[in-house]
N, C-alpha and C positions, 0 to 999 in steps of 0.2 A: 486470371489477371495477375499482374505483378504488384506486390505489396511491399511497402517499407515499414518495418517495425523499429521504433526508436527505443534504445535502452540497452543495458548490459547485465542485468541481474537475473536472479532466479525467476522473478515474475515474467521477464521477457522470454526466458527459455521455455517456461510453461506455455506462454502464448504461442511461441513458435512451434512447439511440439504439437499443439492442438490445431493451429492454422494450416500446417502442411498436410494434415489429414483431410482437408477440404478439397474436393475436386475443383473448386473455384480458384484455388491458389496455385497458379502455374509456377511462379517464381517468388521466393521470399528473400528479401535483403534485411539484415539486422545491423543497426548502427548504434554503438560500435560492436555490440555482441560480446560473446565470451567463447571459451573452448567448447561449451555444450551446443551453442547455436551454430558454431562453425561446422559441427558434424552433420547438421540437418538442413542448414540454410547457407546463405552467402553473407559473411560479415563484411562490413564496410567501415574503414577507419575514418570515422566522421563523428564529430560531437553533435548530440541531439539539439544543442542550443546554438549551433552555427547555422542560422536559418538560410544564409546565402548559399552555403555549401549544400544544405538539404535541397534547396530549390534547384540548383544546377544538377544534382544527382537525379532528382525526380524527373526532370525534363529529359535528361540524357537517357535514362533507363525506361522512359514511358510508364512510370509508376501510376497505378490507378487508385490506390488507397494508402493512407498513412495512418498507422496505429501508434499512439503515443503511450509508452509505458510509464516513465517517471514524471514527477510533478514539475521539475524545473522548466522544461520547454513550454509546458502549459501555462505556468505562472508568467513566463516571459512573453507569452502571446503567440504561439505558433499557429493556433487556429485562425486568429485574426490576420496573421501574416499571409496565410494561404487565401483567405476570403478576400483580402484587399488587393491581391495580385491577379491581374487578368489572365496571366499564363498559368496560374495555379488554381483559380477558384472553382474549377470543375472537379477537382480532386478532393474527395471527402477526407477530413481529418477526424479520427475517432478520439475525442477529447473536448473539453469545454472551451469556451471563449476565455479571453484574458480576464474579463469581469467575473465569469463563473469560477475561474481558477483562484480568485481571491478568497474563496471559501477555505482554501488551504493556505494560500499565500499570506493571509492576515487573520490571526485569531480574533482580532477585534471586529473585522468585517463579518466573520462567521457568527460571532455572538450577537451582533446587531441584526443579522438576518434571522437568526433563531428567535430573538425577542420580537421582532417585527411581525413574524408569521405565527406567533404563539406556539412555537415548538418547544416542548419541555427541555430545559437545560439548567445548569447550575447558576446561581447568582454570581455576579462578577463586577469588576471595574477595571479600567486600564490606566496605565501611568507611563510617564516619560521621565527622562533625567531631571527635567524642571520640576516635576511633581513627585519626586521620589519620597519626600518626607510625608506627603499626603498618603502615598502608598503604604508607608510604615504605619500611619494612623489607621488606615483601612484594615491592615492585618490585625490590629488590636481588637477590631470589632468581630473577628471570625473565631471560630473554634478550631483548634488544631485537628489534623494536620493541615498545613497551608500549601496551596497549589499555585505555583508561579509558572507562567507559560510565556516564552519568548514569542512575540507577535509574528515574526517572520519565519522563513524556512530555516531550520537548524538540523536537518538530516535526522529527524526523529529523536534528537537528544535535547531539545530545548524546553523540556518540562521538568520541573523540580517539585518533589513532594517532601515537605519538611515538617517535623514534629515540633521543633522548638521555635518559639516566637522570635527570640533574638537572632537565631541562626537564619530564620526566614528574612528578617530585616537586612542582615548582612548580605545574603544572597541576592536580595532585590537590588541593593546598591551595587553589588558586583555585576549584575546583569545590565542595569541602566547606566551607571556612571563609569564602571570599569570595562564595559563591553565584553562581558564573559562569552557571549555568543556572537560577537561582532555586530554587524548591522541588524541581524535578526532580532536582537534584544534591545533595540533603540526604543522599543515600546514593549511593555510587559502587561499581560493580563493576569490579574489575581482572581481566583474564583474559589467558591466554597468547595470543600472536599465532599465527595459523595461516596458512601460506603455501599458496595454491592459487588455483583459479578459482571465483569466486562464481556462484551461480545461484539462482533463486527457484522453489520448488515451491508450487503453489496447490492447496489441497484444499477441497472443500465437503463439510460433514458435517451430518447430521441428528441427531448425537449417538450413533447406533448404527452406521450404515454411512457410506461416504464415496465421493466421486468425485474422482479426481486430474485437475485441469484441465491444459491445455497448459503446458509449462515456459516460462520467460522469463528474460531477463537484463537488468538495467538498468545504467545508467552514472551514477554518483552525483557524480563530480567535475565542477566547472565548466569545467575546462580540458582541451584536447585531450591525448591520451595519458594520460588519467586523472590529471591534475595539478590543483593548486589546491584550493579549499575544497569540502567536501561540500555537496551540494544535496539537494533532494527527489527528484532524478532528471532527467537530461538527454536520455534516450532509452531505448528498449528493443527487444529482438529476441525473437521467438518462432517456432518452437521454438529451444532452445539446440542448435546443431549438434553439439556434442561429447557430448551426453547420449544414450548408446546404451541398448539394452535391459538390458544387464548393470547399468549404473549405476542405471537407473530401478528395477530390481528390488531393488537394495540400499536405495535411498531408501524404497521402499514397505515392505519387510519390517523394516528397522532403525529407521525414523523415523516414517513415516505411521501404520502399524498401531499401534505402541506409543503414539503420541500419542493416537489416538482411544480406544484401550483405557484409557489413563491417565485420560481424561475420565470414563469409566464407573467406574473403580476409585475415583477421588477424588470422585465425585458431582458433577462439574462439568457443568451444563447447557450444551450448546453446539450451537446450530443456526445455522451460518453458515460464513464463510470462515476457513480457517487458512492464513496465509502463512508458509511456512517458508523463512527465509533460510539457505542452505547454502553450504558451501565444499567443493570437491572437492579433497581432498589425496591425491595419488597414487591416484586412483580410489576413495577412501574418502570417502563423504559425511558431513560433520560439521555439526551445527546451530550457526549463529551466533546466530540470534534467531528468535523468533516474532513475527508481527503477527496481529491478530485481525480483519483486514479485507483486502480486496484491495490490492495495491500500486499506486502511481501513479508512473510512467507504465506499469507492466506491464499494468494493466487494459486500456489502450488497444491492446495487441496480443493479449491473451488473449481478451477478449470478442469482438472481431471474428472470431476463429478458431472460435468456438462456432457450430455449425450448429443445435444444439438450441434450442428455445424457452426463453428465460431465465426467463420468468414461470412456465412449467410446471416448470422446474427448482426454482425457489424454492418453489413449491407442494408439490413432493415433499419438500423439506426440512421445511416446516411440518408436513406430514402424517406425517413419519418413514417415507416410502416411497421413499427415495433408492435403495435396493437394486434397485427394479424399473425405475428410469429408465435408458434407453439414451442415453448421452452421445455426440453426434456432433460430430466435430472436422474443420474444413477442413484438408486436407493441405498447403495453401500456407503459405508463410512470411508473417509480418506484422512490420513494423518501425514504430517511431514515433520522430520527432525532436521534441524540445521546443524551442520558441522562447520565449526569456525576455527580461526587461527588463534593459537595461544596468545594471551594478552588482550585480545579483543574484549570490550570496545575501546580500550586504550591502545597503547603502543603494541604493534604486532609486526612480524616479518612476513614478507612476500617471497614468492619464487620457490616455495617448497614443492618438491615433486610428489604428485599424488599417485598412489598405486592401488590396485584392486578393483578399479571401475569395471573391468571386463568380467569380474566374478559375481556381479549383482544379478540376482534372480528374483522375480516376483515383486520387484519394486521399481520405481522410476527415479533416476537420479537427475535432478535439475541443477545445472551449474549456476552459481551466483558470482563469486569472485574467482574466476579462473581464466587462464589464457594458455595458448600453445607456445611451447618453447622447443623448437625442433619437433621431435616425435613425442615429447613429454607434455602432459597436462600439469600445469603448476598453479599454485595458489596466487591470487592477484587481488586479494581484498580481505576484509575481516570475516565476512560470512562467505564461506567457500563453496559448499555443496549443500543441497537439501535432498533428503531421501524420502520419497512419497510412496505410500502403500495403501491398498484397499483392504477392507475387511468387513465382515458382517456387522461388527461393532468397532468402536474406536480402539478398544483394547487389543483386538486381533490385528488391526492395522498397525498399531504402534509396535507390537511384537515383531512383525515382519520388518519394519523399518530398522529396529535395533539389531535384528539378526543380520541385516545387510550392511549396516554401519560397521559391524565387526570385521567385515571383509575389506574395509577401506583403511588407508593409512597415509599420513604425511606427518612430518616433524611438528610436534607441539599441537597436534589436532585435539580439539575439545568439543564436547557436545553435552547437553543436559540429558540426564538419564531419567527424568521424571515428567516428561511432557504428558499432559492429561491427568496429572496427580490429583488435581482439585475436582475432577469430574467423577471420581470413583465413588 
């Protein structure tokens, strides 16, 4: 069949890399894609949120399945757009409905869902510009550090963790009154800080049953030792070494099952990925957040560990036959290291020529922010490339990734040299 994949990052390149291995995938289009997807599929210069353009393209090319990578089109309702259009409703969209996507689109919606279905999460309250002073009073009832989250989508940068009470009050006012994150912070959720080790649990559901994908852990901070500003992610490891059968069983019974049952009870149509950001506090898993798509760069370690046919898996989701699907996972570890533009996550330059890609051996390079400029691959974003490797353990896999990064070069290239440091 002909498949359309929406998105342009490392996550989408990893999906494309896996999907074209399937005998079911006759032709793959990626919109808008990057230089990496251009080498293995057909890029389409089209915005994933321009639903009318997507519709015209899908009909023109006789597309049989749409796979949605990023959160934006999901939050804007692409699933519902297809479902409510007679000429499109026969085409499965892998991703949740607009209501389901609110789990990521609104932090408040997610917290209310967690509380309603008795899923463990941090205590919280939410505030607007009108109630900003009440928010400041609420901060006074908490112990530091203080966690402030913009309610809406802020490209992974809308969460502040602050030690000082007065600074937290100032930042709350910045977010609510001075629109620090624009419309995303017109409402802010304040929650208690949880101290533990973070991990990500990825679930694929057809709305009735589910499959738990390999666990992964990513590294959000720009600086070594998890210091500096938050980014979209600087690297990832799968599986997470400290997640044993006991913790996994707790995650499934207390979090995954009640989440999928919650969709059914609340009448939420959901055929796609659920990313559950967890924190392990003294061996008790607690939900920090939901995302309604795969994480990036976690996809670049989770997807390479799937032995099963990804298109077959998506078809099982579309047909609500996931319970009959046997998910096969590679027992090896996979790690990925993100190579970014100098200055990221703040100001950085684009258009830097990337060299050395042809010299990579024993690793997979997934393109994140790249594009073709004539015969050159050039940087086109903050996160530029991610280098994924397999190993018998994560240390061996990481070593391979770093050896191959040494063969790459572009002006002001930066990467963290300590991914996995906290797992040793």
